C-alpha positions in Angstrom: -35.4 59.6 -12.1 -38.9 59.0 -11.0 -40.3 62.6 -11.2 -39.0 62.3 -15.5 -40.4 58.9 -15.5 -43.8 60.1 -14.7 -43.3 63.4 -17.7 -41.7 61.3 -20.4 -40.9 57.4 -20.0 -37.9 57.8 -23.2 -35.6 60.3 -21.3 -35.9 57.5 -18.0 -33.8 55.1 -20.6 -31.8 57.5 -22.1 -30.9 58.6 -18.3 -30.5 55.2 -17.4 -28.2 54.5 -19.9 -26.1 57.1 -19.3 -25.7 56.7 -16.1 -24.5 53.1 -17.2 -21.7 54.5 -19.5 -20.6 56.5 -16.7 -20.3 54.1 -14.4 -18.7 52.0 -17.2 -16.2 54.9 -18.0 -15.5 55.0 -13.6 -14.4 51.6 -13.6 -12.3 51.3 -16.7 -10.2 54.6 -15.1 -10.4 52.6 -11.6 -9.2 49.5 -13.6 -6.6 51.6 -15.3 -5.1 53.5 -12.1 -4.9 50.5 -10.4 -3.2 48.2 -13.6 -6.2 46.4 -14.2 -7.1 44.6 -17.8 -11.3 43.9 -17.4 -10.6 42.0 -20.6 -7.7 40.4 -19.7 -9.8 39.0 -16.3 -12.6 38.1 -18.4 -10.8 35.9 -20.3 -8.7 34.3 -17.4 -11.9 33.7 -15.6 -13.4 32.2 -18.6 -10.5 29.7 -18.7 -11.1 29.2 -14.8 -14.9 28.2 -15.8 -13.5 26.2 -18.7 -10.8 24.5 -16.5 -13.3 23.2 -13.9 -16.7 22.4 -15.9 -13.1 20.2 -17.9 -12.1 18.6 -14.3 -15.8 18.1 -12.8 -16.2 15.7 -16.6 -12.8 14.3 -16.1 -13.7 12.8 -12.9 -17.3 12.4 -13.7 -15.9 9.9 -16.3 -12.7 9.0 -14.6 -13.0 5.3 -14.9 -13.2 5.6 -18.4 -10.3 7.9 -18.9 -7.9 6.1 -17.0 -9.2 2.8 -19.1 -8.4 4.5 -22.3 -4.8 5.8 -21.2 -4.0 2.5 -19.4 -5.9 -0.4 -19.9 -7.5 -0.2 -16.0 -10.4 0.8 -14.8 -8.9 2.4 -11.9 -5.4 4.0 -10.1 -3.9 1.7 -7.8 -2.9 4.3 -5.1 -4.3 6.0 -2.7 -3.6 7.3 1.2 -3.0 4.4 3.0 -0.2 3.0 0.3 1.3 6.8 0.2 1.7 6.3 4.3 2.9 2.9 4.5 5.7 3.5 1.4 6.5 6.7 3.7 7.1 4.3 6.5 9.0 1.8 4.2 11.2 4.4 2.2 9.2 3.2 -0.7 9.5 -0.8 -0.3 13.3 -0.3 0.7 13.1 -1.2 4.4 10.3 -3.2 4.2 11.1 -4.8 7.6 11.7 -8.6 5.7 14.5 -8.7 8.7 12.5 -9.2 11.6 11.2 -12.7 10.2 14.2 -13.9 11.5 14.1 -12.3 15.1 10.4 -14.0 15.4 11.6 -17.4 13.6 13.7 -18.5 16.4 12.6 -15.4 19.4 8.8 -16.0 19.1 8.9 -20.2 19.3 5.8 -19.9 21.9 3.8 -17.4 20.1 2.7 -18.9 16.9 0.7 -15.8 15.9 4.0 -14.4 15.4 6.1 -17.0 14.9 8.0 -16.2 11.3 5.6 -12.9 10.5 6.9 -9.6 9.7 7.0 -7.3 12.5 6.7 -4.4 11.0 3.9 -5.5 8.3 1.7 -6.3 11.6 2.0 -3.0 13.0 1.2 -1.4 9.9 -2.0 -3.8 9.9 -2.5 -2.6 13.4 -2.1 1.4 12.2 -4.2 0.4 9.5 -2.3 1.7 6.7 -1.5 -2.7 5.4 -4.4 -4.7 4.2 -5.5 -7.4 6.3 -6.7 -10.5 4.1 -9.6 -12.2 5.3 -12.2 -15.2 3.6 -15.6 -14.5 2.2 -17.4 -18.3 2.2 -20.7 -18.6 2.2 -22.1 -16.9 -0.6 -25.7 -16.2 -1.2 -27.9 -13.7 -2.9 -31.7 -13.5 -2.8 -34.8 -11.7 -4.1 -32.6 -10.1 -7.1 -34.3 -7.3 -9.4 -34.9 -10.3 -12.2 -37.9 -11.3 -14.0 -35.6 -14.9 -15.8 -33.2 -17.1 -15.1 -30.1 -16.2 -16.1 -26.1 -16.2 -15.4 -25.1 -14.5 -12.9 -21.9 -13.4 -11.2 -20.7 -11.8 -8.0 -17.8 -8.9 -8.1 -16.7 -7.6 -4.8 -14.4 -4.0 -5.5 -11.4 -3.3 -2.3 -10.3 0.3 -3.0 -7.6 0.3 -5.5 -7.1 -3.6 -6.0 -8.5 -4.9 -9.0 -12.3 -6.6 -8.8 -12.7 -9.7 -7.5 -15.4 -12.2 -9.3 -16.8 -15.2 -8.8 -17.7 -18.6 -11.0 -20.5 -18.2 -13.3 -23.7 -20.2 -11.6 -25.5 -20.8 -15.0 -29.1 -20.3 -15.3 -29.9 -19.8 -12.1 -33.3 -18.7 -10.3 -33.4 -15.2 -9.0 -34.4 -16.1 -5.9 -31.6 -17.5 -4.4 -28.3 -18.2 -5.9 -25.5 -19.9 -3.8 -21.5 -18.7 -4.6 -19.7 -21.8 -3.7 -16.1 -19.8 -3.9 -13.8 -18.7 -1.2 -13.1 -15.6 -2.2 -9.8 -13.8 -0.6 -9.8 -10.1 -0.4 -7.2 -7.5 1.4 -9.0 -4.6 3.5 -7.3 -2.1 5.9 -8.2 -1.2 9.6 -8.6 2.8 8.7 -11.6 5.4 8.8 -10.5 6.7 5.1 -10.7 2.9 3.8 -13.2 3.2 1.0 -16.3 0.4 1.6 -15.8 -2.7 -0.1 -18.2 -2.7 -2.7 -20.7 -6.3 -3.6 -22.4 -6.2 -7.2 -23.9 -9.1 -8.7 -23.8 -8.6 -12.3 -26.1 -11.4 -14.9 -23.7 -12.4 -18.1 -24.6 -11.2 -21.4 -23.9 -12.1 -24.9 -22.7 -8.9 -25.2 -20.9 -7.3 -22.0 -22.6 -8.1 -18.6 -25.0 -6.0 -16.3 -25.0 -4.4 -13.3 -28.6 -6.1 -11.3 -27.8 -5.2 -7.2 -25.2 -3.8 -5.4 -24.0 -2.9 -1.7 -21.5 -1.5 0.2 -19.7 -2.1 3.3 -17.9 -0.4 5.9 -14.0 -2.3 5.8 -14.3 -1.6 9.7 -17.9 -3.7 10.2 -16.4 -6.5 8.1 -13.3 -6.3 11.0 -15.6 -6.5 13.5 -17.8 -9.3 12.1 -14.1 -11.3 12.1 -12.5 -10.5 15.3 -15.8 -11.6 16.9 -16.5 -14.7 15.2 -19.4 -13.7 14.2 -21.5 -16.3 11.7 -23.3 -15.3 8.3 -24.9 -12.3 8.1 -27.7 -11.1 5.5 -27.2 -7.5 4.0 -29.8 -5.7 2.3 -28.6 -4.7 -1.4 -30.2 -2.3 -3.6 -30.9 -2.3 -7.0 -29.1 -0.9 -9.9 -32.1 -0.1 -12.2 -34.6 1.7 -10.0 -37.2 2.2 -12.6 -39.1 -1.3 -11.4 -40.0 -1.6 -8.3 -40.1 -5.3 -6.6 -42.2 -7.2 -4.0 -39.0 -8.6 -1.6 -35.3 -6.4 -1.5 -32.8 -8.1 -2.4 -29.9 -9.4 0.1 -26.6 -11.0 0.1 -25.5 -13.3 2.7 -21.8 -13.9 3.4 -19.3 -15.2 6.4 -16.1 -13.4 6.8 -13.8 -16.0 8.4 -10.3 -15.6 9.6 -7.3 -16.4 7.1 -4.1 -17.8 8.4 -0.9 -16.4 6.8 1.5 -19.0 7.1 5.1 -17.5 8.1 8.1 -17.3 6.4 11.0 -19.1 7.1 13.4 -19.0 4.6 13.9 -16.4 1.3 12.7 -19.8 -0.6 9.5 -21.0 1.7 7.0 -22.9 -0.5 3.8 -24.7 1.4 1.5 -27.4 -0.8 -1.0 -29.0 0.3 -2.1 -32.6 -0.7 -3.9 -35.2 0.3 -1.4 -36.4 2.3 -1.2 -32.9 4.3 0.6 -30.3 4.1 4.4 -30.1 2.7 6.9 -27.4 3.2 9.9 -27.0 0.9 12.9 -24.6 1.2 15.3 -25.8 -0.6 14.4 -24.8 -4.9 16.1 -27.8 -6.4 14.1 -30.3 -4.4 11.3 -28.8 -4.8 11.6 -28.3 -8.6 12.9 -32.3 -8.9 9.8 -33.2 -6.9 7.8 -31.0 -9.4 8.6 -31.3 -12.7 8.4 -28.3 -15.4 5.3 -28.9 -18.0 4.3 -27.0 -21.0 1.5 -26.8 -22.4 1.0 -30.0 -23.6 1.8 -31.7 -20.3 5.7 -32.9 -21.6 8.5 -32.1 -19.9 10.1 -28.6 -20.4 13.6 -28.1 -20.1 14.4 -26.0 -17.0 18.0 -24.3 -16.0 20.1 -26.5 -13.4 19.1 -25.0 -9.9 22.9 -24.9 -8.7 24.6 -23.7 -11.6 22.8 -20.8 -13.2 21.2 -20.2 -9.3 24.1 -17.6 -8.3 24.0 -16.1 -11.9 19.7 -15.5 -12.0 20.4 -14.4 -7.9 23.2 -11.8 -8.8 20.9 -10.4 -11.4 18.0 -10.2 -9.1 20.1 -8.8 -6.3 21.8 -6.4 -9.1 18.3 -5.1 -10.4 17.5 -4.1 -6.4 20.5 -2.8 -5.6 20.9 -0.2 -8.3 16.8 0.9 -8.4 17.6 1.5 -4.7 20.2 3.8 -5.5 18.2 5.8 -8.3 15.3 5.9 -5.9 17.7 8.0 -3.0 19.4 10.0 -5.6 16.0 10.8 -7.1 14.1 11.8 -3.6 16.9 13.4 -2.1 17.3 15.6 -5.1 13.8 16.2 -6.8 12.8 16.8 -3.2 15.7 20.2 -2.7 15.8 21.5 -6.1 12.5 21.6 -5.7 12.3 23.1 -2.7 15.3 25.3 -3.4 13.5 26.9 -6.6 10.4 27.9 -4.8 12.3 29.4 -1.9 14.7 31.0 -4.6 11.9 32.4 -6.4 10.3 34.0 -3.1 13.1 35.9 -2.3 13.5 37.2 -6.1 10.3 38.4 -5.6 10.5 39.9 -2.4 13.6 41.6 -3.4 11.7 43.4 -5.8 9.2 44.9 -4.2 12.4 45.9 -1.7 14.0 47.4 -4.9 10.8 49.6 -5.5 10.6 51.0 -1.7 13.9 52.1 -2.3 12.9 53.9 -5.7 9.9 55.3 -3.1 7.6 54.0 -5.1 3.3 53.7 -4.2 1.4 50.9 -4.6 0.7 49.0 -6.6 2.8 49.9 -9.3 1.1 49.7 -12.6 3.3 46.8 -14.6 5.3 49.9 -17.0 6.7 51.3 -13.8 7.5 47.6 -12.3 8.5 46.4 -15.3 11.2 49.6 -16.4 12.6 49.1 -12.8 13.0 44.9 -13.3 14.8 45.8 -16.0 16.8 48.8 -14.8 18.2 47.0 -11.7 18.2 43.9 -13.7 16.5 41.8 -11.4 14.2 39.6 -13.9 15.6 37.0 -16.1 14.6 33.0 -15.6 14.8 31.4 -12.1 16.5 28.2 -13.2 18.9 30.2 -15.1 19.7 32.5 -11.9 19.6 29.9 -9.4 22.0 28.1 -11.3 24.4 31.1 -11.5 23.8 31.3 -8.1 25.3 27.8 -8.0 27.8 28.3 -10.0 29.9 31.0 -7.4 28.4 29.2 -4.8 31.0 26.5 -6.3 33.6 28.8 -7.5 34.1 29.5 -3.7 34.3 26.7 -2.3 36.5 25.8 -4.8 39.1 28.6 -3.6 38.5 27.8 0.0 39.5 24.2 -0.4 43.0 25.5 -2.9 43.1 27.5 0.6 43.2 25.4 2.8 40.1 27.1 4.3 37.5 24.3 3.4 35.3 22.8 5.7 35.0 18.8 6.3 31.7 18.7 3.1 33.7 21.1 1.5 36.9 19.3 1.2 35.4 16.3 -0.8 34.6 19.1 -3.5 36.3 18.5 -6.9 39.1 21.2 -7.1 38.9 21.4 -10.6 35.9 22.5 -10.3 37.0 26.2 -9.4 38.5 26.3 -13.2 34.9 25.7 -14.9 33.4 28.3 -12.8 36.0 30.4 -13.2 35.1 29.9 -17.6 31.5 29.8 -17.0 30.9 33.0 -14.4 30.2 36.0 -16.1 32.3 39.4 -15.0 29.6 41.5 -12.4 28.9 45.2 -13.8 30.0 48.2 -12.6 27.2 50.6 -13.8 24.9 49.7 -10.8 22.1 52.6 -9.6 23.1 52.0 -5.8 18.8 52.1 -5.4 18.8 49.0 -6.6 21.0 47.2 -4.3 19.8 45.9 -1.5 20.5 43.9 1.6 19.4 40.9 3.3 18.5 42.9 6.4 15.6 44.6 4.2 14.1 41.4 1.8 13.9 40.0 5.5 11.8 42.7 6.6 10.2 42.8 2.9 9.4 38.9 4.0 7.7 39.4 7.0 6.0 43.1 6.8 5.0 43.5 2.8 3.8 46.9 2.2 0.3 47.6 2.3 -0.8 47.0 -1.6 2.5 45.6 -3.0 1.4 42.3 -5.0 1.2 38.7 -3.9 4.9 37.0 -4.0 4.7 33.6 -5.8 6.3 30.9 -8.2 4.7 31.2 -11.6 3.7 28.4 -13.0 3.1 28.4 -16.6 0.5 26.5 -18.2 -1.1 26.2 -21.4 -3.9 27.7 -20.8 -3.6 29.5 -17.9 -0.6 30.7 -15.1 -0.2 29.2 -11.6 0.2 31.1 -8.8 2.0 29.4 -5.8 1.8 32.4 -2.8 5.4 32.5 -0.8 5.2 31.8 2.8 7.0 33.9 5.7 9.2 31.5 6.3 11.2 31.0 2.7 13.4 33.5 2.9 15.4 32.1 5.8 14.8 29.0 4.6 16.4 30.0 0.9 19.5 31.7 3.0 19.8 27.9 4.8 20.0 26.2 1.6 22.2 28.4 0.0 25.0 26.7 2.1 24.2 23.5 0.2 23.8 24.1 -2.7 27.7 22.3 -3.1 26.8 19.7 -0.5 24.1 18.3 -3.2 26.0 18.4 -6.7 28.7 16.7 -4.5 25.7 14.0 -3.0 24.3 13.7 -6.6 28.3 13.4 -8.2 29.1 11.0 -5.1 25.9 9.2 -5.9 26.7 8.8 -9.8 30.1 7.5 -8.8 28.5 4.9 -6.6 26.1 3.4 -9.4 28.7 3.3 -11.8 31.1 1.0 -9.0 28.2 -1.3 -8.1 27.1 -1.3 -11.8 30.7 -2.5 -12.8 30.8 -4.7 -9.2 27.5 -6.5 -10.8 28.8 -6.9 -13.9 32.1 -8.2 -12.7 30.6 -10.7 -10.8 27.8 -11.7 -13.6 31.0 -12.8 -15.9 32.8 -14.1 -13.5 29.7 -16.4 -12.6 29.5 -17.1 -16.5 32.8 -17.9 -17.1 32.9 -20.5 -14.7 30.4 -21.8 -15.4 31.5 -21.7 -19.5 34.3 -23.7 -18.2 32.2 -26.5 -16.3 30.3 -27.1 -18.9 33.4 -27.6 -21.3 34.9 -29.9 -18.2 31.6 -31.8 -18.3 31.4 -32.9 -22.4 35.6 -33.4 -22.7 34.8 -35.6 -19.4 31.9 -36.8 -22.2 34.1 -37.8 -24.9 36.4 -39.4 -23.1 33.9 -41.4 -21.6 33.0 -42.9 -25.0 36.3 -43.1 -26.5 36.7 -45.0 -22.7 33.5 -47.0 -24.0 33.7 -47.5 -27.5 38.2 -49.2 -26.5 36.3 -51.4 -23.6 33.9 -52.8 -26.2 36.0 -53.2 -28.8 38.4 -54.9 -25.9 36.0 -57.4 -24.8 34.6 -58.5 -28.2 38.0 -59.3 -29.4 40.0 -60.2 -26.3 37.5 -61.1 -23.4 34.3 -62.4 -25.3 33.0 -63.6 -21.6 32.5 -60.2 -21.0 29.1 -58.6 -20.7 27.9 -55.0 -21.2 27.1 -54.9 -18.2 30.7 -56.3 -16.5 32.4 -53.7 -19.7 30.7 -51.3 -17.7 32.0 -52.0 -14.3 35.5 -52.7 -15.3 35.2 -48.8 -17.0 33.7 -47.7 -13.6 36.5 -48.8 -11.8 39.5 -48.2 -13.7 38.1 -43.9 -13.9 
């Protein structure tokens, strides 16, 4: 090519073009031989690039997207919250019963008396937030030339931002915020830094002036050591202008003692006379009357009469919600794992069938489709899994009738046998022997997949692409183990549904009984009131005609003595 270029440069261009065409032709032939479609792969690559760009933009403007969808600028969920939800079983086991232990067994330890031991342990682990007070807040040398209306905003993790009151017409040289802020932070390395940002209130919206990020571990360290006020440097949000002095914030991390609860209804009220603790709802409501927005006394149901009904309704919602939570967690976990393992086993079964037919890997798409259709290996995974579950249910029901069932299967209803017998399709008789694979063959393919075979996985069809979750080597053994729990899972779901219905009917009957008793009590009170008014009218008439000396007060006393 170099010699041709010296003689005829145009010939070099033609030779290079022919060389590129030859390379392209060879690549196309190789792609066709190895079942590779360059156009489809280019489309997949283009779709992947578009999805990556969309995800980057969504992450960059996530606060605006979340604000448009939920009305809030953040998602109130983080890693520590997930860990704490796992430890407490989504709030079912919250450890409130430990307050009974600390209330009576820890009389000498005021720090833990009446507190939740599980929550205190979570605070030490860093998965439960610890409340601290931020006091003596002063911000100075702000990057502003004029006076303005400033306020401080504190953002802690996934919690909503907290703001102080607005200091009007303040000098940016030093602004003193007299508020005491109570923030909750975790003793964890994965916790996000606490953001302190000073904002100026404008006619339309507000603008950020300066900010600083402080580690929650550092704040808790200052809290535990009892260190006084600290002055921290703040960075200007608008760096286009430079100022002589850097902005700073002075704050003090003070201790906040949470009072321990000594009863289900435990209200601590601080007044000029001291602290008063109320544990009886009726006494608390009688001392602090309910007022409306105009300051007038508002009507409120009696605590003794309606309190049991309200407590029963609340307990009903909590119990039914816990039953639904347990049912969803168990069922979703089992079904998801079962579908994944079953899909992996079906993929490995296809590879084992290809080995029986002595097909060279990698298998072309047309050949793979031919053998899959010939051996009836295709189809929807969920449908095939449902058919397998019904077959297992049918065999379990037959064991129940024959008296061969184990203890878990004995609880399965025998009526399922008739339903399974009517819904199970008959198996065909003309089946190629090479289409039949044993469990040992499938396990062998799982542990030692042939070279060149396609990667087995669970395909999830998205709108613009297909997501493939690769299969693990232990998926086949796990699927063989989970097959024996299909009937147990169905029985568990039916049992939980029946238990839910029983709870619902029981709570509804209890509420109706309490409401009927309340209605009867109100009716008796009305009857007594009517009789009292009639007796007062009669007594007043008698007093006026026969006993004119009796006054109204004496007549009322006489009436009370009569009744």
